[in-house]
C-alpha positions, 0 to 999 in steps of 0.5 A: 172455542176450544178444540177437543183434538190436536193435530201433530205432524210427524213427517211428510205424509204422516199425522197424529191426532190426539183426542184427550178431551170430551168429544163434541160441541157443548150447545149449553155452554158454547164450548168445544167444536163440532165434528164438522170442524174436525173433518174440515181440518183433517181434509185441510191437512192434505195428503196423509198416508199414515194417520194415527189417532191417540185416544184418552177421552171419557166420551161426549156427544154421540152424534159428533162421535159417529161423524168422526168415526165416519171421517176416519173410515172414509179417509184413504190413509192407513188409520192406526188407533191407540187407546189409553182410555176410550169410554162412551162416545170415544169408543165409537171414534176408536172403531174408525181405525184400520188397526186398533191397539190398546195399552196394557192398562187401557180401558174401553167402556160402551153403553147406551146413549143417555140423556135427561128429559122433562115433559109429558108422556108424549114428549118423553116417548119422543125422547126415547125414540131419539135414543133408540135411533142413535143405538143402531149406528153405534152397534154398526160401528162396533160390529165393524171390528167385533165379531159379536152379534148385534144382540151381544153388543146390545146387551153389553151396551145395556149393562154399561160394560167396561173392558180391560185390555185383554177383555177388549181384545176378546170382544173384538174392540182392539187387535193388539196390546202395546205400551204407550211411550207417551203416556207420561204426558197424560193427566188421567186424574183430570180425564177421569174427573171430567164432568161427563165421566162423573155420570159413569155408574159401573166403573170397576174400582180395580180398573179405576185404580190402575189409572188414579185414585178417584176422589169425591168431586168437589163443589166446582165439579158437581156444578159442572156435572149439573150443567152438563146434565142440563145441557144434554136435556136442552140439546135433546129437546131442541132436536125433537120434531 
């Protein structure tokens, strides 16, 4: 199964982790790996004193993202996070850094956990309860860095809020703006057209244009989006008691 992360040893005691894919294991297609595999590989890397996490991801599985956040918070290394694009669940992972930087043209996006569901009224209320339970740990993750209140963060989640670099600094999601010397190796068009990114509803056009021109998804992408929706529905229903 394909990993959504890449480890790059820089020197003795220093490690760079790249997150350039949707996060987590896809229980519908079987693709991807879980945060447990990520944590195991991080532990196997041995003594690391400087850990850099470079993020350009449209998000993914919130449960895996919270587990990765916890792994970074607990890691004894000095954790530096560099954000190019951290949307949805990827923004949660970013909060695990001791210091968070964002590139001048970078983006954050935060929103409430979402899914698709089918069933009777009792079953749908259970689905809503599961989503509500996922919201609080997300707020706690953002509050690790942001001085905003729980109510302020909740309002931002409810609106699906997008942040430019300057806005992310003001909200407390990042501490400084710095250029990304490796940005040329990113395929931002592919990242923005990932199936999970196709679910975003409020991405400001002027911010999207900073990365690439977005086109209407082709038939293959539309099929992948539909599979992702079905996968989310099946995953959530499996977790219901």
